[in-house]
TORDRENMI-886049 format. One record per residue (C-alpha): residue in three letters; x, y, z. Coordinates in steps of 0.02 Angstrom, whole numbers, padded with zeros to 5 digits, always signed. Example, Ala and Ser with C-alpha at 12.3 -4.5 7.8 and 13.67 -1.06 7.14 Angstrom:
ala+00615-00225+00390/ser+00684-00053+00357/
REM end
This chain:
unk+07006-03301+03211/unk+06977-03363+03034/unk+07083-03287+02898/unk+07001-03237+02734/unk+06996-03382+02612/unk+07054-03507+02742/unk+06940-03661+02758/unk+06873-03700+02931/unk+06809-03867+02999/unk+06683-03864+03141/unk+06684-04028+03236/unk+06514-04069+03312/unk+06488-04199+03447/unk+06332-04240+03547/unk+06157-04170+03522/unk+06127-03983+03521/unk+05958-03896+03534/unk+05954-03731+03441/unk+05854-03585+03508/unk+05855-03504+03337/unk+05895-03551+03158/unk+06079-03581+03123/unk+06100-03456+02982/unk+06247-03489+02866/unk+06295-03342+02756/unk+06427-03295+02629/unk+06552-03276+02771/unk+06535-03463+02803/unk+06587-03511+02626/unk+06705-03658+02626/unk+06658-03710+02803/unk+06648-03896+02838/unk+06533-03955+02978/unk+06590-04128+03030/unk+06499-04247+03146/unk+06530-04426+03200/unk+06367-04494+03130/unk+06282-04479+03300/unk+06304-04292+03318/unk+06146-04188+03293/unk+06080-04012+03290/unk+05894-03994+03311/unk+05753-03871+03328/unk+05648-03964+03455/unk+05601-03953+03638/unk+05582-04108+03746/unk+05410-04132+03821/unk+05435-04234+03981/unk+05329-04392+03985/unk+05282-04346+04164/unk+05181-04198+04097/unk+05057-04309+04006/unk+04893-04343+04095/unk+04740-04445+04039/unk+04611-04344+03944/unk+04485-04449+03846/unk+04503-04634+03809/unk+04678-04662+03740/unk+04711-04476+03719/unk+04835-04392+03837/unk+04861-04207+03866/unk+05012-04106+03922/unk+05021-03926+03979/unk+05163-03843+03882/unk+05169-03685+03986/unk+05343-03655+04050/unk+05435-03757+03917/unk+05476-03604+03813/unk+05410-03679+03651/unk+05376-03563+03505/unk+05215-03644+03448/unk+05199-03645+03260/unk+05043-03626+03156/unk+04979-03678+02986/unk+04993-03552+02847/unk+04912-03525+02679/unk+04996-03552+02512/unk+05079-03394+02445/unk+05087-03459+02268/unk+05098-03608+02151/unk+05232-03730+02203/unk+05248-03653+02375/unk+05135-03765+02480/unk+05205-03743+02654/unk+05162-03734+02837/unk+05243-03681+02999/unk+05149-03798+03114/unk+05223-03878+03270/unk+05275-04055+03225/unk+05275-04191+03356/unk+05404-04331+03364/unk+05397-04490+03467/unk+05565-04578+03480/unk+05620-04477+03326/unk+05470-04536+03222/unk+05358-04397+03156/unk+05178-04405+03215/unk+05021-04347+03121/unk+04923-04188+03153/unk+04742-04239+03187/unk+04647-04252+03023/unk+04500-04327+02931/unk+04504-04445+02843/unk+04641-04533+02939/unk+04799-04594+02853/unk+04764-04770+02786/unk+04834-04927+02868/unk+04951-04938+02719/unk+05020-04765+02757/unk+04935-04683+02607/unk+04840-04521+02627/unk+04651-04530+02613/unk+04546-04389+02539/unk+04370-04320+02529/unk+04299-04255+02366/unk+04212-04087+02352/unk+04035-04110+02285/unk+04040-03932+02223/unk+04169-03795+02220/unk+04165-03610+02182/unk+04242-03518+02036/unk+04293-03381+02157/unk+04377-03506+02273/unk+04278-03453+02425/unk+04229-03627+02486/unk+04159-03797+02443/unk+04013-03915+02472/unk+04054-04075+02565/unk+03967-04245+02544/unk+03800-04271+02632/unk+03863-04419+02734/unk+03976-04300+02831/unk+03839-04186+02899/unk+03844-04266+03072/unk+04032-04236+03088/unk+04013-04056+03029/unk+03932-04009+03194/unk+04098-04046+03280/unk+04197-03958+03145/unk+04102-03797+03178/unk+04171-03797+03356/unk+04352-03808+03303/unk+04464-03662+03350/unk+04578-03664+03198/unk+04518-03786+03064/unk+04614-03802+02901/unk+04600-03900+02739/unk+04741-03967+02635/unk+04690-03999+02456/unk+04720-04003+02270/unk+04598-03869+02220/unk+04615-03858+02031/unk+04753-03973+01970/unk+04806-04138+02047/unk+04984-04078+02062/unk+04955-03907+02142/unk+04911-03918+02327/unk+04891-03793+02466/unk+04818-03756+02637/unk+04664-03649+02667/unk+04592-03597+02834/unk+04408-03632+02866/unk+04317-03474+02919/unk+04146-03555+02939/unk+04054-03721+02935/unk+03871-03731+02882/unk+03806-03906+02918/unk+03636-03867+02843/unk+03704-03814+02674/unk+03852-03934+02689/unk+03975-03794+02655/unk+04150-03756+02713/unk+04186-03571+02690/unk+04365-03513+02671/unk+04457-03372+02755/unk+04490-03243+02617/unk+04665-03219+02689/unk+04711-03397+02638/unk+04638-03422+02463/unk+04665-03586+02369/unk+04792-03601+02229/unk+04723-03517+02072/unk+04579-03447+02179/unk+04462-03585+02123/unk+04392-03748+02192/unk+04343-03876+02062/unk+04206-04006+02080/unk+04282-04168+02147/unk+04436-04077+02211/unk+04518-04192+02337/unk+04556-04130+02512/unk+04564-04177+02695/unk+04529-04083+02856/unk+04676-04051+02972/unk+04711-03973+03142/unk+04547-04039+03212/unk+04539-04093+03394/unk+04371-04176+03361/unk+04456-04291+03235/unk+04596-04347+03351/unk+04551-04531+03352/unk+04698-04630+03284/unk+04863-04690+03358/unk+05002-04568+03322/unk+04888-04416+03300/unk+04908-04256+03399/unk+04835-04081+03414/unk+04907-03922+03489/unk+04791-03793+03568/unk+04900-03641+03540/unk+04793-03522+03643/unk+04791-03635+03797/unk+04965-03708+03764/unk+04903-03886+03783/unk+04962-04036+03681/unk+04841-04179+03649/unk+04917-04344+03593/unk+04858-04521+03561/unk+05018-04623+03572/unk+05030-04791+03486/unk+04954-04917+03604/unk+04877-04778+03708/unk+05024-04766+03829/unk+05192-04683+03848/unk+05339-04770+03930/unk+05453-04676+04049/unk+05594-04702+03924/unk+05498-04629+03776/unk+05563-04468+03698/unk+05429-04342+03651/unk+05490-04187+03558/unk+05391-04041+03487/unk+05472-03937+03351/unk+05524-03764+03405/unk+05595-03701+03240/unk+05525-03701+03064/unk+05701-03705+02991/unk+05846-03782+03085/unk+05985-03730+02965/unk+05976-03601+02826/unk+06107-03557+02696/unk+06103-03397+02595/unk+06241-03334+02483/unk+06363-03466+02541/unk+06474-03566+02425/unk+06541-03739+02465/unk+06468-03760+02640/unk+06484-03946+02678/unk+06393-04048+02811/unk+06443-04228+02846/unk+06404-04354+02982/unk+06281-04232+03058/unk+06097-04262+03091/unk+05978-04115+03071/unk+05819-04150+03170/unk+05652-04089+03231/unk+05613-03943+03117/unk+05440-03914+03047/
REM end
């Protein structure tokens, strides 16, 4: 047992999947977690390549039932400077993939945005450009459509859930439970749609149907090799530290949180 005030070193070797957040508290003060550079703790669950079946074109689907994954979900912004989400992140060979969105990420890796033609002073929704009316019909069928945007200032972003799509009036109406930062949407506010199965059309994009527990994924090149590692995050936070002083981590990889 550890004596009060006596430092403790925890030697970590290998890769360890955590079923819950490793919570470090004041009692862990002075603890040193030491790995060998290859050691890892992670919050992910392996999705066997054998589960993936063809769906449409280059898109594969995998039934997640039975894997014990705690599927995450997007969340609204509780306040300025607190843009966050608890979505399930997908990793292919340790590289983070992209939740299906529109517009797609550019070939240079930079995010692309739409501009609101009109906003609302009450922050209840926005008007989208007329050239997107045809796509809006698909958006209206989405189960859990969200927007990520900079609603008033170009440095204050947040997520809002779409409660309704009106293709005729070109409007995206927001869920009042997830209002935008400052409760306002300015004209020309930049945003993109996210969590949209209908917009899954680019290599590296994925979508999770939480209700049906099905993962849709368009892997780079349209195929998965038997040796590929596909991991879906199971924890929002892998390691947390509250009230601790001098907790030290070295040579330890922390992976697959969201």
